[in-house]
C-alpha positions in Angstrom: 0.1 0.1 0.1 1.6 3.4 -0.9 -0.2 6.6 -0.7 1.9 9.8 -2.0 0.3 13.1 -1.4 1.1 16.5 -3.4 -0.1 19.8 -4.1 0.6 21.5 -0.7 2.5 25.0 -0.4 2.4 28.3 1.0 -0.8 30.5 0.0 -2.2 33.8 1.3 -5.5 33.9 3.2 -8.4 33.6 0.7 -6.5 31.8 -1.7 -6.8 28.2 -3.0 -4.4 24.9 -3.2 -5.4 21.5 -5.0 -4.0 18.5 -3.2 -3.5 15.3 -4.8 -3.1 11.6 -3.5 -1.7 9.1 -5.9 -2.6 5.5 -4.6 -1.0 2.1 -5.3 -0.9 -1.6 -3.9 -4.5 -1.8 -3.1 -8.0 -2.2 -5.1 -8.3 1.8 -5.1 -11.8 1.6 -6.6 -13.2 -0.5 -3.5 -12.1 1.7 -0.9 -13.7 4.8 0.5 -11.0 7.4 0.7 -10.7 10.2 3.4 -8.4 13.3 3.7 -7.2 14.3 7.4 -5.3 17.0 8.6 -2.7 17.7 11.8 -1.8 21.1 12.7 1.2 21.8 14.9 0.4 20.5 18.7 -3.0 19.2 17.8 -4.3 15.9 17.2 -4.9 14.6 13.5 -8.8 15.3 12.5 -10.9 14.4 9.7 -11.2 16.8 6.6 -13.4 14.9 3.8 -14.7 11.7 3.0 -15.5 10.0 -0.4 -17.1 6.7 -1.2 -15.6 4.1 -3.6 -17.5 5.2 -6.5 -17.7 8.7 -5.9 -21.0 9.2 -5.1 -21.2 10.3 -1.5 -19.4 12.8 0.3 -19.1 14.4 3.5 -17.1 17.2 4.9 -15.8 18.4 8.7 -17.9 21.5 9.6 -14.9 23.5 9.4 -14.3 23.3 5.7 -17.8 22.6 4.5 -18.7 25.0 1.7 -14.9 25.7 0.9 -13.3 22.4 0.2 -14.2 19.8 -2.5 -13.3 16.1 -2.3 -13.2 14.1 -5.8 -11.6 11.1 -7.3 -10.8 9.4 -10.4 -10.6 5.5 -10.0 -9.0 5.1 -13.8 -6.0 7.1 -12.5 -6.0 5.7 -8.9 -6.0 9.3 -7.3 -8.2 11.5 -5.0 -8.2 15.1 -4.9 -8.9 18.1 -2.2 -9.8 21.3 -3.9 -9.5 23.9 -1.2 -10.7 27.4 -1.9 -11.2 30.3 0.7 -8.2 29.1 2.7 -7.7 30.6 6.3 -4.8 30.5 8.5 -6.5 27.9 10.5 -6.1 25.5 7.6 -2.6 25.4 8.0 -1.6 21.6 8.8 -0.1 18.7 7.3 -2.6 16.9 5.0 -3.0 13.4 4.5 -5.2 11.0 2.7 -6.3 7.4 3.7 -8.1 4.6 2.6 -10.9 3.7 4.9 -10.3 0.1 5.7 -6.4 0.3 5.7 -4.1 1.4 8.2 -1.1 2.9 5.9 -0.6 6.7 6.0 1.3 8.4 3.4 3.8 11.2 4.1 1.5 14.1 4.1 1.9 17.4 2.3 2.4 20.5 4.1 -0.3 23.6 3.6 0.6 27.0 5.0 -1.9 29.8 5.0 -0.2 32.9 5.7 0.1 36.4 4.7 
């Protein structure tokens, strides 16, 4: 199982970023996927969920209306579009298959002026 997150960076408040997660080593199309994040000094928290076929999504209240999760099963990728970013969105972002224990290395998102 391998999960490789990318797309993070430094962005000003109100800006946008698009995170990607490339998956391999498991049957991606059968797995629900989630994005999590961990800010400095805080526990890892749920951000967004997408079902295996992409028909169902769910978001943490803190990102609802600003973030959008999507997936491409043919390309084995899951994406997190983040708009209207706030300083409190600063964290390392991780993707994870719902039934598997492996985490990727994460990608750093920093929202600061």
